[in-house]
LUMMI-268336 format. One record per residue (C-alpha): residue number from 1; residue in three letters; y, x, z. Coordinates in Angstrom, 3 decimals, padded with zeros to 6 digits. Layout:
<atoms>
NUM,Ala,Y,X,Z
...
</atoms>
This chain:
<atoms>
1,His,-035.330,-039.138,-049.966
2,Thr,-037.105,-037.733,-047.070
3,Ala,-035.926,-034.353,-047.979
4,Ile,-032.628,-035.657,-048.359
5,Ala,-032.670,-036.905,-045.036
6,Phe,-033.709,-033.804,-043.279
7,Ile,-030.953,-031.813,-045.133
8,Ile,-028.624,-034.059,-044.009
9,Ile,-030.058,-033.968,-040.320
10,Gly,-030.054,-030.020,-040.313
11,Ala,-026.590,-029.764,-041.529
12,Phe,-025.431,-031.848,-038.793
13,Leu,-027.607,-030.097,-036.132
14,Gly,-026.495,-026.744,-037.656
15,Phe,-022.750,-027.704,-037.522
16,Ser,-023.070,-028.968,-033.988
17,Ile,-024.517,-025.561,-032.855
18,Leu,-021.895,-023.612,-034.715
19,Val,-019.118,-025.708,-033.188
20,Ser,-020.662,-025.777,-029.574
21,Thr,-021.269,-021.722,-029.678
22,Asn,-017.437,-021.295,-030.778
23,Val,-016.298,-023.438,-028.148
24,Leu,-018.264,-021.759,-025.651
25,Thr,-017.267,-018.133,-026.584
26,Thr,-013.671,-018.970,-026.643
27,Thr,-013.776,-020.908,-023.157
28,Val,-015.748,-019.254,-020.975
29,Ser,-014.528,-015.710,-019.522
30,Pro,-017.067,-013.309,-018.055
31,Pro,-017.672,-013.905,-014.276
32,Ser,-015.243,-012.239,-011.950
33,Tyr,-018.255,-009.729,-010.639
34,Leu,-018.071,-008.265,-014.320
35,Thr,-014.486,-007.354,-014.022
36,Leu,-012.215,-006.574,-017.167
37,Val,-009.978,-003.510,-016.706
38,Pro,-007.676,-001.788,-019.018
39,Asp,-008.682,001.457,-020.600
40,Pro,-005.713,003.781,-020.977
41,Gln,-007.095,005.803,-023.522
42,Ala,-008.349,003.142,-025.842
43,Gly,-005.666,000.869,-024.976
44,Thr,-008.205,-001.964,-024.633
45,Ala,-009.849,-003.984,-022.038
46,Val,-013.504,-002.964,-021.068
47,Ile,-016.214,-004.537,-018.652
48,Gly,-016.218,-002.811,-015.397
49,Asn,-019.129,-003.028,-012.970
50,Asp,-016.568,-002.345,-010.134
51,Trp,-017.811,-004.922,-007.720
52,Gln,-021.508,-003.943,-008.022
53,Glu,-020.552,-000.509,-007.218
54,Ala,-018.345,-001.396,-004.054
55,Ile,-021.405,-003.764,-002.927
56,Ala,-023.761,-000.867,-003.622
57,Trp,-021.796,001.405,-001.344
58,Leu,-021.545,-000.974,001.372
59,Asp,-025.270,-001.608,001.416
60,Tyr,-025.940,002.309,001.556
61,Asn,-022.984,002.976,004.127
62,Thr,-022.630,000.255,006.258
63,Asn,-024.870,-000.820,009.476
64,Pro,-025.786,-004.481,009.300
65,Asn,-026.142,-004.538,013.166
66,Lys,-022.717,-002.985,013.808
67,Asp,-019.974,-003.263,011.082
68,Val,-018.094,-006.412,010.118
69,Ile,-016.557,-006.661,006.721
70,Ala,-013.342,-008.267,006.205
71,Ser,-012.147,-009.731,002.943
72,Trp,-010.984,-012.760,001.509
73,Trp,-013.419,-015.518,001.374
74,Asp,-013.949,-015.686,-002.466
75,Tyr,-016.099,-012.404,-002.516
76,Gly,-017.818,-012.734,001.032
77,Tyr,-020.852,-014.297,-000.473
78,Trp,-021.452,-011.550,-003.074
79,Ile,-021.002,-008.951,-000.370
80,Ser,-023.478,-010.490,002.264
81,Val,-026.070,-011.474,000.116
82,Asn,-025.950,-008.312,-001.896
83,Ser,-025.298,-005.687,000.596
84,Asn,-027.135,-007.333,003.613
85,Thr,-023.891,-006.898,005.514
86,Thr,-022.044,-008.928,007.955
87,Ile,-019.128,-010.637,006.315
88,Leu,-016.281,-012.138,008.472
89,Val,-015.882,-015.204,005.854
90,Asp,-017.459,-016.355,002.729
91,Asn,-017.770,-019.195,000.238
92,Ala,-019.911,-021.049,002.491
93,Thr,-017.566,-020.576,005.806
94,Ile,-016.667,-024.342,006.949
95,Asn,-014.407,-022.843,009.755
96,Asn,-010.962,-023.128,008.414
97,Thr,-009.698,-021.512,011.366
98,Lys,-011.429,-018.447,010.945
99,Ile,-010.272,-018.179,007.297
100,Gly,-006.757,-018.939,008.457
101,Asn,-006.843,-016.036,010.818
102,Val,-008.158,-013.751,008.041
103,Gly,-005.229,-014.850,005.952
104,Cys,-002.935,-013.930,008.641
105,Met,-004.718,-010.560,009.440
106,Leu,-003.876,-009.628,005.867
107,Val,-000.133,-010.704,005.524
108,Leu,000.900,-009.636,009.074
109,Asn,002.203,-006.300,009.993
110,Pro,-000.376,-003.700,010.853
111,Arg,000.123,-003.866,014.522
112,Glu,-000.117,-007.687,014.617
113,Ser,-003.053,-007.623,012.236
114,Leu,-005.025,-004.955,014.203
115,Lys,-004.955,-007.615,017.242
116,Ile,-006.990,-010.080,014.846
117,Ser,-009.332,-007.468,013.491
118,Lys,-009.921,-006.241,017.124
119,Ile,-011.043,-010.022,018.020
120,Tyr,-013.281,-010.096,015.211
121,Asp,-014.965,-006.692,015.587
122,Val,-013.477,-005.898,011.800
123,Thr,-014.693,-002.389,010.495
124,Tyr,-014.107,-002.714,007.075
125,Ile,-011.401,-004.137,004.874
126,Val,-012.088,-005.095,001.151
127,Val,-009.306,-005.751,-001.230
128,Leu,-009.559,-006.482,-005.074
129,Leu,-007.091,-004.265,-007.014
130,Ser,-005.802,-001.202,-006.650
131,Gly,-004.469,001.258,-009.380
132,Gly,-002.521,-001.443,-010.641
133,Tyr,-005.135,-002.972,-012.654
134,Gly,-004.314,-006.659,-011.995
135,Tyr,-002.040,-007.883,-014.735
136,Ala,-002.082,-011.271,-016.509
137,Arg,-005.780,-012.991,-016.877
138,Phe,-007.183,-010.375,-014.713
139,Asp,-008.438,-011.456,-011.209
140,Ser,-006.742,-009.801,-008.269
141,Asp,-005.680,-010.572,-004.447
142,Ile,-002.129,-009.937,-005.214
143,Gly,-001.903,-013.265,-007.068
144,Lys,-004.053,-014.706,-003.854
145,Val,-001.323,-014.035,-001.243
146,Pro,000.132,-017.377,-001.672
147,Trp,-003.304,-018.873,-000.133
148,Phe,-003.331,-016.022,002.334
149,Val,000.013,-017.536,003.613
150,Arg,-000.699,-021.102,003.135
151,Ile,-003.889,-021.366,004.931
152,Gly,-002.896,-018.808,007.285
153,Glu,000.024,-020.899,008.236
154,Lys,-002.128,-024.250,008.628
155,Ser,-005.079,-022.932,010.277
156,Gly,-004.644,-019.617,011.799
157,Asn,-004.603,-019.744,015.583
158,Ile,-004.122,-016.231,017.186
159,Ile,-000.834,-015.336,015.463
160,Lys,001.185,-017.977,013.939
161,Ile,002.804,-017.198,010.779
162,Asn,005.544,-019.345,008.316
163,Ser,005.031,-019.148,004.703
164,Ser,009.001,-019.279,004.286
165,Asp,008.945,-015.507,005.743
166,Tyr,006.717,-014.557,003.144
167,Leu,006.931,-016.664,-000.031
168,Leu,009.965,-017.230,-002.216
169,Glu,010.739,-020.691,-003.690
170,Asp,012.997,-022.289,-006.287
171,Pro,015.669,-024.903,-005.190
172,Arg,013.127,-027.754,-005.786
173,Gly,010.877,-025.972,-003.128
174,His,008.288,-024.671,-005.706
175,Tyr,006.645,-021.410,-005.006
176,Val,007.935,-018.540,-007.243
177,Gln,005.493,-015.497,-007.482
178,Lys,007.863,-012.983,-005.716
179,Tyr,007.608,-011.983,-002.289
180,Thr,009.890,-011.371,000.723
181,Asn,010.749,-008.137,002.685
182,Lys,008.388,-009.100,005.244
183,Phe,005.679,-009.218,002.906
184,Tyr,006.153,-005.554,002.158
185,Glu,005.465,-004.757,005.743
186,Ser,002.180,-006.411,005.407
187,Val,-001.040,-004.454,006.015
188,Phe,-002.388,-006.047,002.738
189,Trp,000.382,-004.594,000.747
190,Ala,-000.112,-001.299,002.354
191,Leu,-003.851,-001.155,001.506
192,Met,-003.134,-002.252,-001.691
193,Thr,-000.581,000.562,-002.858
194,Glu,-001.175,003.327,-000.486
195,Gly,-001.768,006.230,-002.418
196,Leu,-001.364,004.970,-005.654
197,Thr,000.150,007.085,-008.447
198,Gln,003.203,006.160,-009.938
199,Asp,002.051,005.077,-013.270
200,Gln,-000.354,002.755,-011.318
201,Tyr,002.315,001.273,-009.086
202,Asn,004.466,000.561,-012.392
203,Leu,001.635,-001.426,-013.691
204,Leu,001.263,-003.460,-010.368
205,Leu,005.327,-004.051,-010.485
206,Asn,005.614,-004.888,-014.018
207,Tyr,002.422,-007.306,-014.401
208,Gln,001.993,-009.018,-010.808
209,Leu,005.842,-009.912,-010.433
210,Val,005.468,-009.106,-007.024
211,Lys,009.385,-007.962,-007.125
212,Pro,012.231,-008.333,-006.329
213,Glu,012.161,-007.058,-002.826
214,Ala,009.149,-004.578,-003.595
215,Pro,010.198,-001.020,-003.338
216,Glu,010.840,000.812,-006.906
217,Thr,008.818,003.856,-006.121
218,Val,005.409,004.383,-004.838
219,Asn,006.670,007.027,-002.313
220,Asp,008.382,003.900,-000.480
221,Ala,005.220,001.705,-001.015
222,Gly,001.985,001.947,001.422
223,Phe,002.954,001.618,005.024
224,Ser,006.405,000.680,005.564
225,Gly,008.745,003.144,007.549
226,Asp,008.456,001.125,010.898
227,Tyr,004.669,001.347,010.550
228,Glu,003.848,004.663,008.882
229,Glu,001.890,006.009,011.800
230,Tyr,-000.665,003.358,011.032
231,Ser,-001.524,005.078,007.905
232,Asn,-003.701,007.252,010.121
233,Tyr,-005.600,004.559,011.488
234,Tyr,-006.810,003.220,008.067
235,Glu,-009.125,005.288,006.050
236,Leu,-009.891,004.771,002.360
237,Ala,-013.692,005.010,002.846
238,Tyr,-014.269,004.268,-001.036
239,Glu,-012.574,003.269,-004.127
240,Thr,-014.512,002.299,-007.396
241,Ala,-014.145,003.958,-010.698
242,His,-011.482,001.757,-012.066
243,Ser,-009.641,001.536,-009.171
244,Trp,-010.417,-001.927,-008.779
245,Val,-011.821,-002.266,-005.408
246,Arg,-010.780,-000.615,-002.339
247,Ile,-012.784,-000.449,000.823
248,Trp,-010.785,000.709,003.931
249,Arg,-012.142,001.636,007.334
250,Ile,-010.530,000.749,010.372
251,Lys,-010.487,003.993,012.844
252,Trp,-010.869,002.266,016.174
253,Asp,-012.044,005.570,017.995
254,Ile,-008.496,007.073,017.405
255,Ile,-006.065,003.959,017.879
256,Pro,-004.478,003.865,020.954
257,Pro,-004.365,000.478,023.144
258,Asn,-000.356,000.210,022.548
259,Ala,-000.828,000.244,018.803
260,Ile,-002.396,-003.043,018.842
261,Ala,-000.386,-006.227,019.391
262,Pro,-000.685,-007.698,022.851
</atoms>
């Protein structure tokens, strides 16, 4: 009887472990810093260490006493802790005004965006997703644009924005993940798409649903015609192996005062 009892209890415990392990493996995804990226040759997704690569570059190539790194707040803590750099906003930022101003800085046109960057002494801007590697299920900044806009509209206080100028809505007022012409003048769109190949750009359009107003070809993406000169004021300082993380440097030494909004 004792043996039978141990067998029954062991069977229940074994079944519980099996079920728990199966649920865990099917519901828990890799952390965002271990980014899944498509492997064009194999036709499958592989784990890329792009965030570690980007953070290592910042650690070795920036001055913690001089440089200020701007990114959306999601990644701020990773960057500041692991690279010993000064980050503008991070996961612990409770100053909603500053987060709102960062959102505005990203979606405003380059001339207005530079004003906010100047106020905060931003030297580098980090964006997640280039090369079109941001389709369904994969993390990307392009899908966070509504939060840039909404938080910027609510909390930004340097240059005011309206969400209706950037986001399209259905007749019931629900947001549709398609952006307006004004969004395609933003510094964020420029930094995401400047220098992409046509194949990379096609992936961006097909999977991120950023149409209908998006330029059809990569030659018309990047910095829009009205702000084409601003491409000279931003330098792609580093791009990770899978083109997942881009680090842009603002070239303050060559920017004339009239290129910044008053």
